[in-house]
C-alpha positions as CSV (number, residue, x, y, z in Angstrom):
1,M,0.0,0.0,0.0
2,I,2.8,2.4,0.9
3,T,4.6,1.6,-2.4
4,L,1.5,2.3,-4.3
5,L,1.1,5.7,-2.6
6,E,4.7,6.6,-3.2
7,V,4.5,5.7,-6.9
8,T,1.2,7.7,-7.2
9,L,2.8,10.8,-5.5
10,Q,5.9,10.5,-7.8
11,Q,3.6,10.6,-10.8
12,N,1.7,13.6,-9.5
13,Y,1.5,16.5,-12.0
14,F,-0.8,19.5,-12.5
15,S,-1.1,22.2,-15.1
16,F,-1.4,25.9,-14.6
17,R,-1.5,28.5,-17.4
18,N,-0.5,26.0,-20.0
19,N,2.5,24.8,-18.1
20,I,2.9,21.4,-16.4
21,Y,4.3,21.2,-12.9
22,Q,5.3,18.4,-10.5
23,P,5.1,19.3,-6.7
24,E,8.3,18.8,-4.8
25,K,6.3,17.0,-2.0
26,G,2.8,15.9,-1.3
27,A,-0.1,16.0,-3.7
28,S,-1.4,18.8,-5.9
29,M,-4.3,20.9,-4.6
30,G,-7.4,19.6,-6.2
31,S,-6.0,16.2,-6.9
32,P,-8.4,13.4,-6.1
33,I,-5.8,11.8,-3.8
34,S,-4.8,15.0,-1.9
35,N,-7.5,14.7,0.8
36,T,-6.5,11.0,1.4
37,V,-2.8,11.9,1.6
38,A,-3.5,14.8,4.0
39,E,-5.7,12.5,6.2
40,I,-3.0,9.8,6.4
41,F,-0.2,12.3,7.0
42,L,-2.1,14.2,9.8
43,Q,-3.3,11.0,11.4
44,D,0.3,9.7,11.5
45,T,1.7,12.9,13.2
46,H,-0.7,12.3,16.1
47,L,-1.3,16.0,16.1
48,K,-4.4,15.9,18.4
49,Q,-2.5,14.0,21.1
50,I,0.4,16.5,20.9
51,L,-2.0,19.4,21.2
52,D,-3.7,17.9,24.2
53,T,-0.6,18.9,26.2
54,Q,-1.2,22.6,25.3
55,N,-4.5,23.1,27.1
56,I,-6.7,22.8,24.0
57,N,-10.4,22.8,24.9
58,F,-11.6,21.7,21.5
59,Y,-9.8,20.2,18.5
60,G,-11.7,19.6,15.2
61,R,-10.2,18.8,11.8
62,Y,-11.5,18.4,8.3
63,V,-8.7,17.1,6.1
64,D,-6.1,19.9,6.6
65,D,-8.3,22.5,8.2
66,I,-8.1,22.6,11.9
67,L,-10.3,24.4,14.4
68,L,-8.8,24.9,17.9
69,I,-10.6,26.5,20.9
70,Y,-8.4,27.2,24.0
71,N,-8.6,29.1,27.2
72,T,-6.4,32.2,27.1
73,K,-5.8,31.9,30.9
74,H,-3.8,28.7,30.3
75,T,-2.0,29.3,27.0
76,T,-1.6,31.8,24.2
77,R,-2.0,31.7,20.4
78,E,1.8,32.3,20.1
79,I,2.6,29.2,22.2
80,I,0.1,27.1,20.2
81,H,1.4,28.4,16.9
82,S,5.0,27.8,17.8
83,H,4.2,24.3,19.2
84,I,2.2,23.1,16.2
85,N,4.8,24.3,13.7
86,K,7.4,22.1,15.4
87,V,5.3,18.9,15.0
88,H,6.7,18.2,11.5
89,P,8.8,20.3,9.1
90,N,6.1,19.9,6.4
91,I,3.4,21.4,8.6
92,K,3.1,25.1,8.6
93,F,0.1,26.3,10.6
94,T,-1.4,29.5,9.3
95,P,-3.8,30.8,12.0
96,T,-7.0,32.8,11.5
97,F,-8.1,34.3,14.7
98,E,-11.6,35.1,16.1
99,H,-12.7,38.7,15.4
100,K,-16.0,40.0,16.8
101,N,-17.2,36.6,17.8
102,S,-16.7,35.1,14.3
103,I,-14.0,33.2,12.4
104,I,-13.3,34.0,8.7
105,F,-12.5,30.9,6.7
106,N,-10.4,31.6,3.6
107,I,-11.3,29.6,0.6
108,Y,-8.7,29.4,-2.1
């Protein structure tokens, strides 16, 4: 199974403005396999268990989008941001913070 996934990712191409590209790592955005690869990768990092040590009140994830709720009396966004970016070199957490009791989700 792992060999099949490795071969699939090595043959991973996408086109943009009439040019063909191959990602250096991972799967192309929009690829049918990208959600599965993200799920496997994030499950393997045990991200939730690691974040449990940071006083997280709620952890929810859909593929590679993560929602965290935490008590500001016990931790800060800077601590969480620093901690989550150390989990794996290929994970770069880009936070969006609450503003006026709502969260804006960026859709690309």
